[in-house]
Backbone as numpy.savetxt, mean C-alpha at the origin, in Angstrom:
# Nx Ny Nz CAx CAy CAz Cx Cy Cz
-19.97 -2.59 6.85 -20.69 -1.39 6.89 -19.99 -0.14 6.75
-20.14 0.79 5.80 -19.36 2.21 5.80 -19.59 2.95 7.08
-18.51 3.40 7.42 -18.38 4.00 8.73 -18.24 5.82 8.26
-18.80 6.79 8.71 -18.49 8.05 8.55 -17.19 8.30 8.67
-16.76 9.74 7.92 -15.31 10.16 8.10 -14.91 10.73 9.23
-13.74 10.69 9.83 -13.48 11.51 11.06 -13.73 12.91 10.82
-14.47 13.43 11.99 -14.52 14.94 11.95 -13.39 16.06 12.22
-12.57 15.45 12.85 -11.45 16.09 13.33 -10.10 15.32 13.57
-9.21 16.01 13.68 -7.50 15.31 14.10 -7.76 14.54 15.15
-8.34 14.63 16.07 -8.44 14.00 17.47 -9.14 12.75 16.85
-10.42 12.88 16.22 -11.16 11.65 15.62 -10.30 10.63 14.70
-9.37 11.35 14.13 -8.68 10.57 13.06 -7.69 9.96 13.99
-7.10 10.32 14.88 -6.22 9.69 16.05 -7.03 8.49 16.51
-8.35 8.83 17.02 -8.95 7.60 17.61 -9.30 6.47 16.73
-9.62 7.00 15.50 -9.78 5.94 14.46 -8.84 5.03 14.04
-7.51 5.68 13.93 -6.46 4.84 13.77 -6.34 3.95 15.02
-6.33 4.40 15.97 -5.93 3.81 17.33 -7.05 2.47 17.53
-8.12 2.56 16.85 -9.19 1.52 16.75 -8.53 0.09 16.40
-7.64 0.54 15.34 -7.15 -0.87 14.73 -5.73 -0.84 15.17
-5.58 -0.40 16.40 -4.04 -0.49 16.81 -2.75 0.31 16.27
-3.14 1.17 15.37 -2.14 2.02 14.77 -1.74 3.18 15.83
-0.61 3.33 16.22 -0.31 4.13 16.96 0.19 5.39 16.17
-0.75 6.56 15.76 0.09 7.57 15.03 0.66 8.61 15.57
1.66 9.43 15.16 1.87 10.95 15.72 0.83 12.03 15.17
0.67 12.86 15.79 -0.19 13.89 15.17 -0.33 14.43 13.76
0.95 14.71 13.34 1.11 15.09 12.08 0.82 14.27 11.14
0.98 12.78 11.36 0.39 11.83 10.25 -1.08 11.99 10.39
-1.82 11.84 11.51 -3.22 12.08 11.69 -3.81 13.22 11.00
-2.99 14.50 10.98 -3.34 15.53 10.22 -3.34 15.30 8.76
-2.40 14.63 8.31 -2.17 14.23 6.90 -3.39 13.42 6.42
-3.72 12.51 7.34 -4.68 11.50 6.96 -6.02 12.07 7.08
-6.32 13.08 8.06 -7.59 13.67 8.24 -7.79 14.60 7.04
-6.83 15.38 6.87 -6.94 16.24 5.44 -7.36 15.68 4.22
-6.38 14.63 3.81 -6.69 13.76 2.61 -8.02 13.09 2.52
-8.77 12.95 3.56 -10.02 12.57 3.67 -11.23 13.50 3.16
-10.92 14.76 4.10 -11.59 15.80 4.05 -11.59 16.39 2.74
-10.47 16.44 2.18 -10.31 17.36 0.87 -10.17 16.27 -0.15
-10.42 15.15 -0.08 -10.56 13.91 -1.11 -9.41 14.18 -1.95
-8.46 14.12 -1.54 -6.96 13.99 -2.15 -6.19 13.12 -1.70
-5.44 12.52 -2.88 -4.48 11.43 -2.49 -3.51 11.72 -1.07
-3.15 10.48 -0.61 -1.99 10.87 0.36 -0.75 10.18 -0.02
0.45 10.68 -0.35 1.58 10.14 -0.65 2.47 10.12 0.67
2.78 8.75 1.05 3.45 8.36 2.16 4.77 7.92 1.87
6.03 8.73 2.42 7.25 8.20 1.93 8.19 7.92 3.25
8.95 7.12 3.10 9.67 6.81 4.30 10.18 5.47 4.17
11.39 5.01 5.11 11.93 3.74 5.41 11.04 2.75 5.07
11.35 1.40 4.69 10.59 0.39 4.64 10.33 -0.19 6.03
9.11 -0.64 6.36 8.89 -1.20 7.76 8.43 -0.09 8.69
8.02 1.29 8.29 7.79 2.01 9.21 5.99 2.09 9.33
5.20 1.44 8.76 4.01 1.56 8.68 3.05 2.44 7.68
3.99 2.57 6.65 3.11 3.33 5.31 1.83 2.46 5.02
2.23 1.25 4.43 1.20 0.41 3.76 0.12 0.09 4.88
0.36 -0.02 5.97 -0.63 -0.38 7.38 -1.49 0.85 7.39
-1.36 1.97 6.96 -2.17 3.19 6.92 -3.44 2.72 6.03
-3.13 2.26 4.91 -4.44 1.87 4.01 -5.16 1.14 4.59
-4.35 -0.15 5.13 -5.17 -1.33 5.57 -6.12 -0.88 6.67
-5.64 0.04 7.63 -6.36 0.50 8.64 -7.76 1.27 8.42
-7.29 2.35 7.37 -8.24 3.11 6.63 -9.65 2.17 6.16
-9.19 1.05 5.49 -10.29 0.23 4.86 -11.11 -0.53 5.98
-10.42 -0.86 7.00 -11.01 -1.75 7.94 -11.84 -0.63 8.64
-11.24 0.44 9.36 -12.19 1.41 10.64 -13.27 1.95 9.37
-12.90 2.27 8.29 -13.88 2.88 7.60 -14.99 2.18 6.86
-14.77 0.69 6.96 -15.76 -0.30 6.46 -15.58 0.06 4.90
-14.49 0.12 4.27 -14.44 0.45 2.87 -13.72 -0.91 2.24
-13.65 -1.15 1.17 -12.94 -2.39 0.54 -11.54 -1.81 0.08
-10.56 -2.57 0.38 -9.23 -2.20 -0.18 -9.06 -2.75 -1.34
-8.44 -2.00 -2.28 -7.99 -2.49 -3.50 -6.48 -1.98 -3.81
-5.78 -2.91 -3.64 -4.36 -2.93 -3.57 -3.64 -2.90 -4.87
-2.86 -2.20 -5.51 -2.00 -2.22 -6.66 -0.35 -2.40 -6.08
0.17 -3.75 -6.06 1.61 -3.85 -5.65 2.38 -3.47 -6.91
3.50 -2.69 -6.71 4.17 -1.97 -8.02 5.23 -2.67 -8.14
5.88 -2.75 -9.29 6.98 -3.48 -9.75 7.67 -2.91 -11.08
8.76 -3.23 -11.29 9.57 -2.87 -12.36 8.80 -3.21 -13.69
8.38 -2.54 -14.74 7.82 -2.85 -15.75 6.14 -2.90 -15.71
5.64 -2.54 -14.57 4.39 -2.60 -14.45 3.76 -1.66 -15.49
2.52 -2.36 -16.04 2.16 -1.37 -17.23 0.33 -1.20 -16.90
-0.15 -0.63 -18.04 -1.66 0.02 -17.97 -2.31 -1.45 -17.74
-2.03 -2.45 -18.72 -2.73 -3.73 -18.83 -2.88 -4.47 -17.34
-1.90 -4.33 -16.48 -1.99 -4.96 -15.22 -2.34 -4.02 -14.07
-2.09 -2.85 -14.62 -2.81 -1.83 -13.36 -3.91 -1.29 -13.49
-4.46 -1.24 -14.76 -5.63 -0.27 -15.24 -6.70 -1.25 -15.75
-6.50 -1.59 -16.87 -7.36 -2.43 -17.84 -6.66 -2.93 -18.84
-7.26 -3.91 -19.26 -7.08 -4.66 -20.61 -8.26 -5.34 -21.27
-8.18 -5.45 -22.52 -9.32 -6.57 -23.31 -9.18 -7.76 -23.03
-10.29 -8.50 -23.05 -10.31 -9.78 -22.89 -10.27 -10.29 -24.14
-8.81 -10.50 -24.74 -8.61 -10.89 -26.27 -8.97 -12.10 -26.80
-9.11 -13.19 -26.00 -9.65 -14.55 -26.19 -11.19 -14.40 -26.50
-11.73 -13.54 -25.68 -13.25 -13.68 -25.76 -13.65 -12.85 -27.01
-12.96 -11.81 -27.26 -13.13 -11.19 -28.50 -12.71 -11.78 -29.74
-11.72 -12.67 -29.84 -11.58 -13.37 -30.89 -12.59 -14.52 -31.05
-13.43 -15.09 -29.81 -14.31 -16.00 -30.05 -15.48 -15.32 -30.68
-15.86 -14.15 -30.10 -17.22 -13.40 -30.73 -16.72 -13.20 -32.31
-15.54 -12.97 -32.63 -15.37 -12.64 -34.02 -15.52 -13.93 -35.03
-14.90 -14.82 -34.39 -15.25 -16.22 -35.02 -16.61 -16.78 -35.19
-17.10 -16.55 -34.14 -18.89 -16.74 -34.01 -19.66 -16.18 -35.11
-19.18 -14.48 -35.40 -19.90 -13.79 -35.99 -19.49 -14.11 -37.62
-18.21 -14.47 -37.79 -18.00 -14.88 -38.94 -18.66 -16.37 -39.69
-18.82 -17.11 -38.57 -19.79 -18.29 -39.08 -21.10 -17.97 -39.02
-21.50 -16.79 -38.82 -23.12 -16.42 -38.71 -23.84 -16.98 -37.44
-23.02 -17.20 -36.27 -23.79 -17.61 -35.10 -23.77 -16.42 -33.92
-23.53 -15.23 -34.29 -23.44 -14.45 -33.31 -24.56 -13.27 -33.48
-25.55 -13.46 -34.19 -26.29 -12.37 -34.55 -25.99 -11.60 -35.26
-25.06 -11.43 -36.01 -24.67 -10.35 -37.11 -25.18 -10.77 -38.62
-25.79 -11.68 -38.84 -26.12 -12.03 -40.22 -27.18 -11.01 -40.54
-27.45 -10.44 -41.84 -27.87 -9.54 -42.42 -28.90 -10.23 -43.35
-30.30 -10.06 -42.97 -31.21 -11.01 -44.03 -31.34 -10.35 -45.37
-30.76 -9.21 -45.49 -30.78 -8.48 -46.92 -30.02 -9.05 -47.87
-29.20 -9.76 -47.49 -28.14 -10.29 -48.53 -26.82 -10.08 -48.19
-25.79 -10.45 -49.14 -24.28 -10.45 -48.73 -23.43 -9.44 -49.68
-24.34 -8.36 -49.96 -23.75 -7.30 -50.64 -22.99 -6.27 -49.82
-22.29 -5.44 -50.49 -21.13 -4.80 -49.55 -21.55 -3.90 -48.64
-22.86 -3.10 -48.72 -23.26 -2.42 -47.62 -23.78 -3.23 -46.27
-24.20 -4.12 -46.68 -24.50 -5.08 -45.66 -23.22 -5.55 -44.86
-22.38 -5.92 -45.52 -21.09 -6.59 -45.10 -20.52 -5.55 -44.25
-20.59 -4.18 -44.69 -19.87 -3.27 -43.82 -20.70 -3.00 -42.56
-21.99 -3.04 -42.65 -22.80 -2.98 -41.39 -22.46 -4.00 -40.46
-22.13 -5.12 -40.96 -21.78 -6.37 -39.94 -20.79 -6.12 -39.43
-19.54 -5.51 -40.27 -18.24 -5.28 -39.63 -18.36 -4.29 -38.53
-19.16 -2.79 -38.89 -19.34 -2.25 -37.63 -19.96 -2.59 -36.40
-20.88 -3.35 -36.58 -21.49 -3.85 -35.61 -20.62 -4.71 -34.49
-19.84 -5.56 -35.19 -19.15 -6.29 -34.78 -17.64 -5.47 -33.76
-17.57 -4.53 -34.58 -16.14 -3.57 -34.13 -17.00 -2.99 -32.69
-18.08 -2.30 -32.95 -18.53 -1.72 -31.55 -18.85 -2.77 -30.59
-19.29 -3.94 -30.65 -19.67 -5.13 -29.77 -18.27 -5.54 -29.36
-17.14 -5.81 -29.83 -16.22 -6.50 -29.32 -15.58 -5.40 -28.35
-15.54 -4.16 -28.34 -15.22 -3.16 -27.72 -15.82 -2.41 -26.59
-16.85 -3.33 -26.33 -17.90 -3.06 -25.29 -17.52 -3.22 -23.76
-17.86 -2.81 -22.75 -17.57 -2.99 -21.21 -17.64 -4.57 -21.36
-18.47 -5.21 -21.68 -18.30 -6.80 -21.45 -17.31 -7.45 -21.68
-16.40 -6.93 -22.48 -15.03 -7.63 -22.81 -13.98 -6.75 -22.09
-14.28 -6.24 -21.04 -13.13 -5.19 -20.46 -12.86 -5.86 -19.25
-11.34 -6.08 -19.08 -10.93 -6.65 -17.85 -10.49 -5.64 -16.75
-11.33 -5.30 -15.82 -10.76 -4.30 -14.64 -9.85 -4.76 -13.81
-8.33 -3.87 -13.94 -7.56 -4.03 -13.01 -7.75 -3.20 -11.78
-6.87 -3.17 -10.80 -7.12 -2.36 -9.57 -7.55 -1.09 -9.49
-6.69 -0.18 -10.66 -7.12 1.00 -10.52 -8.59 1.45 -11.21
-8.97 0.62 -12.22 -10.15 0.82 -12.56 -11.37 0.40 -11.61
-11.02 -0.73 -11.06 -11.83 -1.32 -10.22 -12.21 -0.32 -8.91
-11.07 0.34 -8.53 -11.31 1.46 -7.40 -12.01 2.50 -7.82
-11.75 2.94 -9.17 -12.75 4.17 -9.60 -14.29 3.83 -10.01
-14.54 2.56 -10.32 -15.71 2.07 -10.30 -16.48 1.54 -9.02
-15.99 1.93 -8.17 -16.52 1.46 -6.98 -18.00 1.98 -6.57
-18.94 1.27 -5.74 -20.33 1.65 -5.68 -20.38 3.02 -4.96
-21.44 3.83 -5.58 -21.49 5.00 -4.89 -21.93 4.90 -3.33
-21.22 5.81 -2.60 -21.47 5.57 -1.20 -20.39 4.58 -0.34
-19.91 3.88 -1.09 -18.84 3.05 -0.62 -17.44 2.98 -1.17
-17.17 4.21 -1.87 -15.82 4.04 -2.59 -14.61 3.42 -1.88
-13.95 2.64 -2.59 -12.85 1.81 -1.84 -11.79 2.58 -1.27
-10.85 2.17 -0.51 -9.31 2.53 -0.52 -8.36 1.94 -1.59
-8.03 2.59 -2.11 -7.01 2.03 -3.34 -5.50 2.66 -2.68
-4.76 1.42 -2.72 -3.27 1.31 -2.17 -2.45 1.19 -3.45
-1.55 2.29 -3.71 -0.73 2.14 -4.71 0.73 2.06 -4.02
1.09 0.70 -3.63 2.00 0.54 -3.00 3.43 0.35 -3.62
4.50 1.03 -3.01 5.80 0.98 -3.54 5.80 1.69 -4.86
5.44 3.05 -5.07 5.35 3.25 -6.40 7.01 3.51 -7.00
7.81 3.67 -6.13 9.25 4.04 -6.35 9.65 2.65 -7.42
8.90 1.44 -6.93 9.54 0.23 -8.18 9.19 0.43 -9.56
8.15 1.46 -9.77 7.70 1.09 -11.34 8.54 2.22 -12.01
8.21 2.36 -13.37 9.01 3.11 -14.15 8.36 4.62 -14.48
9.00 5.45 -14.98 8.35 6.83 -15.07 7.23 6.91 -15.99
7.15 6.15 -17.10 5.95 6.34 -17.92 4.98 6.00 -17.16
4.99 4.86 -16.28 3.76 4.74 -15.42 3.29 5.64 -14.55
4.14 6.35 -13.86 3.87 7.83 -13.19 3.34 8.48 -13.99
3.75 9.10 -15.29 2.97 9.81 -16.08 1.66 9.32 -16.56
1.31 8.16 -16.47 0.02 7.74 -16.68 -0.97 8.06 -15.48
-0.41 8.17 -14.23 -1.10 8.18 -13.10 -1.59 9.68 -13.04
-0.79 10.51 -13.59 -1.25 11.97 -13.59 -2.94 12.20 -13.69
-3.44 11.61 -14.61 -5.09 11.84 -14.96 -5.58 11.20 -13.77
-5.05 10.11 -13.35 -6.08 9.26 -12.58 -6.08 10.08 -11.05
-4.77 10.38 -10.44 -4.72 11.45 -9.32 -5.34 12.66 -9.45
-5.32 13.35 -10.35 -5.84 14.81 -10.65 -7.44 14.74 -10.61
-7.90 13.74 -11.42 -9.44 13.71 -11.88 -10.31 12.76 -11.74
-9.40 11.46 -10.80 -10.05 10.24 -10.58 -10.82 9.59 -11.87
-10.07 9.64 -12.91 -10.55 9.06 -14.18 -9.48 8.72 -15.05
-9.97 7.58 -15.72 -9.02 6.94 -16.97 -9.73 7.12 -18.28
-8.88 7.44 -19.31 -9.23 7.29 -20.56 -9.18 6.08 -21.49
-10.04 5.64 -21.90 -10.11 4.22 -22.67 -10.22 4.50 -24.08
-9.35 4.39 -24.97 -9.66 5.02 -26.46 -11.03 4.52 -27.05
-11.17 3.37 -26.75 -12.32 2.53 -27.37 -13.68 2.84 -26.69
-13.59 3.29 -25.46 -14.73 3.66 -24.58 -14.64 5.23 -24.14
-13.99 6.00 -24.09 -14.03 7.22 -23.77 -13.29 7.17 -22.34
-13.86 8.31 -21.61 -13.41 8.75 -20.37 -14.35 8.04 -19.37
-13.83 7.41 -18.27 -14.36 6.61 -17.02 -14.06 7.46 -15.81
-14.98 8.12 -15.43 -14.71 9.02 -14.12 -15.60 8.28 -12.94
-14.64 8.46 -11.70 -15.41 8.05 -10.46 -16.73 8.81 -10.25
-17.68 8.03 -9.80 -18.79 8.76 -9.17 -18.46 9.29 -7.84
-17.65 8.62 -7.36 -17.20 9.01 -5.93 -15.73 8.84 -5.58
-14.80 10.00 -5.52 -13.28 9.37 -5.45 -13.03 8.41 -4.36
-12.22 7.48 -4.71 -11.91 6.53 -3.70 -10.46 7.42 -2.74
-10.51 6.70 -1.80 -9.58 7.14 -0.77 -8.14 6.26 -1.28
-7.21 7.52 -1.78 -5.93 7.03 -2.65 -4.98 7.11 -1.49
-4.14 5.95 -1.07 -2.75 6.04 -0.58 -1.70 5.51 -1.41
-0.66 6.36 -1.38 0.44 5.92 -2.26 1.50 5.88 -1.41
2.57 4.87 -1.57 3.67 4.85 -0.63 4.94 4.85 -1.54
6.06 5.03 -0.81 7.24 5.14 -1.51 8.50 4.64 -0.66
9.26 3.79 -0.71 10.61 3.51 -0.01 11.76 4.49 -0.29
11.44 5.14 -1.34 12.25 6.33 -1.74 13.81 5.70 -2.39
13.53 4.48 -3.02 14.52 3.68 -3.86 15.01 4.72 -4.94
13.94 5.61 -5.23 14.37 6.50 -6.35 13.38 7.61 -6.14
13.68 8.89 -6.51 12.71 10.07 -6.33 11.39 9.98 -7.54
10.27 10.13 -6.60 9.07 10.18 -7.71 8.99 11.70 -8.17
8.35 11.78 -9.33 8.28 12.90 -9.85 7.54 14.11 -9.37
8.09 15.18 -9.40 7.15 16.50 -8.67 5.72 16.37 -8.88
5.21 16.03 -10.23 3.95 16.12 -10.96 3.06 15.39 -10.02
3.58 14.09 -9.79 2.93 13.16 -8.85 2.67 13.93 -7.30
3.71 14.10 -6.81 3.63 14.80 -5.56 2.62 15.79 -5.38
2.70 16.76 -6.57 1.67 18.09 -6.54 0.45 17.72 -6.49
0.04 16.36 -6.96 -1.44 16.09 -6.83 -1.78 15.42 -5.60
-0.87 15.47 -4.69 -1.18 14.47 -3.42 -1.02 15.46 -2.28
-1.29 14.96 -0.84 -0.93 15.61 0.20 0.25 14.85 0.67
1.46 15.45 0.98 2.61 14.66 1.41 2.98 14.26 2.81
3.47 13.30 3.28 3.82 12.94 4.53 5.02 12.08 4.62
5.93 12.50 5.22 7.23 11.68 5.82 6.95 10.78 6.84
6.80 9.78 6.67 6.58 8.47 8.12 8.14 8.00 8.61
8.25 8.62 9.63 9.66 8.58 10.00 9.56 7.48 11.12
10.73 6.90 11.55 11.09 6.04 12.72 10.18 6.49 13.89
9.53 5.83 14.89 9.01 6.20 15.77 10.05 6.58 17.02
9.72 7.67 17.89 10.52 7.80 19.36 10.25 6.59 20.11
10.98 6.46 21.17 10.86 5.31 21.83 9.55 5.01 22.79
9.19 6.30 23.11 7.70 6.39 23.58 6.71 5.64 22.78
6.47 6.04 21.54 5.63 5.54 20.69 5.93 4.20 20.13
6.96 3.81 20.24 7.34 2.34 19.83 7.04 1.30 20.94
7.32 1.70 22.13 6.85 1.02 23.26 5.24 0.90 23.24
4.63 1.82 22.97 3.09 1.62 22.97 2.57 0.65 21.83
3.34 0.99 20.61 3.10 -0.19 19.60 3.34 -1.54 19.91
4.45 -1.61 20.62 4.72 -3.16 21.25 3.63 -3.37 22.19
3.35 -2.63 22.83 2.14 -3.11 23.81 0.78 -3.49 23.23
0.73 -2.62 21.80 -0.56 -3.08 21.36 -0.46 -4.54 20.47
0.79 -4.67 19.87 1.12 -5.49 18.67 1.86 -6.94 19.31
2.08 -6.64 20.53 3.15 -8.00 21.27 2.55 -7.94 22.55
1.22 -7.93 22.92 0.74 -7.63 24.27 1.31 -8.56 25.38
1.60 -9.88 24.86 2.07 -11.03 25.89 3.39 -10.69 26.31
4.07 -9.89 25.90 5.47 -9.72 26.21 5.47 -9.09 27.52
6.61 -9.31 28.41 6.45 -8.69 29.55 7.25 -7.38 29.47
6.81 -6.45 30.51 7.22 -4.87 30.38 8.69 -4.69 30.38
9.24 -5.58 31.12 10.80 -5.22 30.96 11.27 -5.73 29.60
10.80 -6.85 29.02 11.33 -7.24 27.73 10.85 -6.34 26.61
9.98 -5.80 26.80 9.43 -4.77 25.75 10.27 -3.55 25.81
10.60 -2.91 26.98 11.58 -1.76 27.33 12.79 -2.20 26.64
13.45 -3.20 26.74 14.73 -3.71 26.58 14.70 -3.67 25.01
13.63 -4.13 24.47 13.65 -4.48 22.86 13.70 -3.21 22.29
12.78 -2.23 22.62 12.90 -0.68 22.04 14.07 -0.27 22.25
14.58 -0.15 23.54 15.97 0.53 23.63 17.33 0.16 22.88
17.00 -1.45 22.72 17.94 -2.12 21.73 17.92 -1.40 20.43
16.66 -1.57 19.91 16.54 -1.13 18.35 16.66 0.62 18.29
16.39 1.27 19.19 16.60 2.49 18.98 17.95 2.72 19.03
18.87 2.21 19.55 20.37 2.05 19.82 20.83 1.79 18.03
20.30 0.74 17.84 20.70 0.29 16.24 20.62 1.15 15.37
19.36 1.73 15.40 19.30 2.88 14.37 20.30 4.01 14.59
21.13 4.18 15.32 22.10 5.17 15.21 23.23 4.43 14.82
23.44 3.48 14.25 24.59 2.80 13.66 24.30 2.67 12.21
25.76 2.87 11.59 25.39 3.02 10.00 25.33 1.58 9.69
24.04 1.09 9.59 23.85 -0.12 8.81 23.25 -0.12 7.72
23.31 -1.15 6.69 22.95 -1.22 5.44 21.32 -0.89 5.31
20.64 -1.66 6.34 19.25 -1.54 6.36 18.75 -1.47 8.13
18.51 -0.29 8.50 18.03 0.03 9.80 16.85 -0.82 10.05
16.58 -1.30 11.08 15.16 -1.97 11.19 14.17 -1.23 11.72
13.15 -1.42 11.15 11.75 -0.69 11.06 10.97 -1.26 12.07
9.72 -0.66 12.27 8.72 -0.80 13.43 8.34 -2.61 13.07
8.24 -2.77 11.74 7.86 -4.17 11.72 8.77 -5.33 12.19
10.14 -4.88 12.16 11.14 -6.01 12.44 11.11 -5.68 14.02
10.72 -4.49 14.82 10.75 -4.40 16.13 9.76 -5.55 16.47
8.43 -5.54 16.06 7.16 -6.46 16.24 7.81 -7.72 16.02
8.16 -8.16 15.00 8.63 -9.52 14.67 9.78 -9.95 15.71
10.71 -9.20 16.06 11.65 -9.55 17.13 10.98 -10.02 18.43
10.03 -9.00 18.84 9.26 -9.40 20.03 8.55 -10.33 20.01
7.92 -10.65 18.92 7.23 -11.78 18.81 8.08 -13.23 18.76
9.26 -13.07 18.17 10.12 -14.22 18.28 10.64 -14.44 19.56
11.01 -13.47 20.44 11.37 -13.76 21.85 10.10 -14.15 22.68
8.93 -13.98 22.36 7.87 -14.28 22.94 7.66 -16.05 22.84
8.01 -16.32 21.53 7.80 -17.77 21.10 8.92 -18.35 21.80
10.10 -17.81 22.34 11.27 -18.49 23.11 11.04 -18.33 24.67
10.03 -17.65 24.98 9.67 -17.65 26.38 10.55 -16.82 27.21
10.75 -15.49 26.56 12.04 -14.91 27.16 11.28 -13.69 28.03
11.92 -13.44 28.78 11.51 -12.27 29.66 12.16 -11.05 29.91
13.36 -11.41 29.34 14.49 -10.26 29.16 15.45 -10.66 28.22
16.39 -9.88 27.78 17.21 -9.86 26.79 18.65 -10.49 27.48
19.38 -11.38 26.74 20.70 -11.76 27.27 21.43 -11.91 26.13
22.82 -11.57 26.18 23.62 -11.64 24.90 23.32 -12.80 24.15
23.42 -14.12 24.44 23.14 -15.20 23.60 21.83 -15.37 22.94
20.74 -14.68 23.38 19.73 -14.59 22.78 19.62 -13.65 21.81
20.19 -12.28 21.96 20.32 -11.39 20.90 21.10 -11.87 19.82
22.07 -12.48 19.98 23.03 -13.17 19.06 22.21 -14.11 18.17
21.45 -14.95 18.81 20.75 -16.06 18.28 19.43 -15.69 17.43
18.85 -14.30 17.90 17.85 -13.97 17.25 17.67 -12.76 16.14
19.10 -12.25 16.03 19.30 -10.95 15.20 18.69 -11.36 13.88
18.41 -12.49 13.29 17.99 -12.61 12.07 16.37 -12.32 11.90
15.84 -12.05 13.12 14.47 -11.54 13.09 14.34 -9.92 12.92
15.62 -9.13 13.33 15.69 -8.05 13.42 16.48 -7.33 12.12
17.54 -8.01 11.68 18.23 -7.41 10.63 18.40 -8.54 9.40
18.18 -7.95 8.25 17.83 -8.97 7.15 19.00 -8.79 6.23
20.45 -8.29 6.60 21.43 -8.56 5.61 22.60 -8.66 6.49
23.35 -10.12 6.11 24.38 -10.84 6.71 25.45 -9.68 7.30
25.93 -8.83 6.07 26.66 -7.77 6.74 26.59 -7.12 7.82
25.13 -6.91 8.27 24.49 -6.03 9.18 24.65 -7.05 10.69
24.18 -8.29 10.32 24.27 -9.13 11.34 25.61 -9.47 11.99
26.57 -9.56 11.05 27.97 -9.67 11.57 28.61 -8.69 12.11
28.22 -7.28 11.79 28.55 -6.06 12.47 28.26 -6.10 13.84
26.81 -6.55 14.06 26.19 -6.27 15.50 26.38 -7.65 16.45
26.72 -8.66 15.82 26.89 -9.97 16.65 27.91 -9.90 17.40
27.98 -10.44 18.63 29.18 -10.50 19.26 29.37 -9.25 20.28
30.52 -8.56 20.27 31.01 -7.71 21.17 30.04 -6.38 21.07
29.54 -6.22 19.76 28.99 -5.05 19.56 27.33 -4.89 20.15
26.84 -6.24 20.15 25.57 -6.63 20.67 25.49 -6.41 22.25
26.88 -7.15 22.72 26.85 -7.12 24.12 27.09 -5.89 24.91
27.76 -4.87 23.79 28.00 -3.39 24.66 26.48 -2.73 24.55
25.98 -2.74 23.26 24.74 -2.32 23.33 23.54 -2.74 24.22
23.69 -4.03 24.87 22.79 -4.64 25.56 23.14 -3.82 27.00
24.45 -3.82 27.40 24.75 -3.44 28.62 24.44 -2.16 28.68
24.23 -1.07 27.77 23.90 0.38 27.86 22.39 0.36 27.93
21.77 -0.69 27.45 20.51 -0.52 27.51 19.83 -0.97 29.09
20.39 -2.01 29.75 20.22 -2.42 30.80 20.76 -1.46 31.95
21.73 -0.84 31.43 21.87 0.44 32.70 21.06 1.51 32.57
20.69 1.85 31.36 19.57 3.01 31.07 18.28 2.75 31.74
18.03 1.41 32.00 16.51 0.76 32.30 16.81 0.93 33.83
17.90 0.39 34.34 18.13 0.27 35.61 18.11 1.73 36.36
18.80 2.95 35.64 18.72 4.23 36.22 17.35 4.90 35.96
16.45 4.38 35.35 15.40 5.09 35.00 14.44 5.10 36.34
């Protein structure tokens, strides 16, 4: 069932919290304005900081369908927007040629009748019944009063020509299909675009959106996230995990751990029935936190022991 849009930034914070998303006020403000102004929301930040989760949470809390377009190199219109059902079109043509599709003209086989049959066939095979709707077109054709949430995830993985195609979609919530004309959304979907900034997205895309950089959370917010996402963890363990991860993010690693990795690590420690961190456990479970061998090799051993000692001393002094 569709829920009303939040009426204020405070309502937006509460809406996100319903789905255990702990947002800072600036992010809630960007979400509120995107919903109120019916503008796409462009979220940029490191992997694992919760950008994709925003779209999922909005779909769940607003009672909307989530339509997800996962971007990748080489993504084209046929996979993202629409394509024609060529096999059905060919079958229709063959049936027509055999006189079995209702295109036969009782006036005879003269040239005018043949042209009329061809014209009718050309119009029919490019009708909407032969159109395959991909995620973007599905989102634009959502039912009035229940427009979906369209997630365009990791746009930075696509090519620039696809970015250019999106300009019409993001500006006017419409797509142009040469054979059919322009199809415009009766009600704009809620659009969330994410980027991990592996490359720069063109300014023309960003101008059509409200922009927000999603950063790593501070210790207090990350601790609250763990309280919601790993509620079974002991309070001491959660504090040590957050403090350890916060210190890791100050080190020059190839890939800093995101919030997703913090949650994964906590859940792994829970599965091991740990109540607190110790050097051996940290070394044995770094693969849940760090995803590159060079980073694991750098942290494992004396560095992990040093960081853990600092963490325990800080918590003891608090």
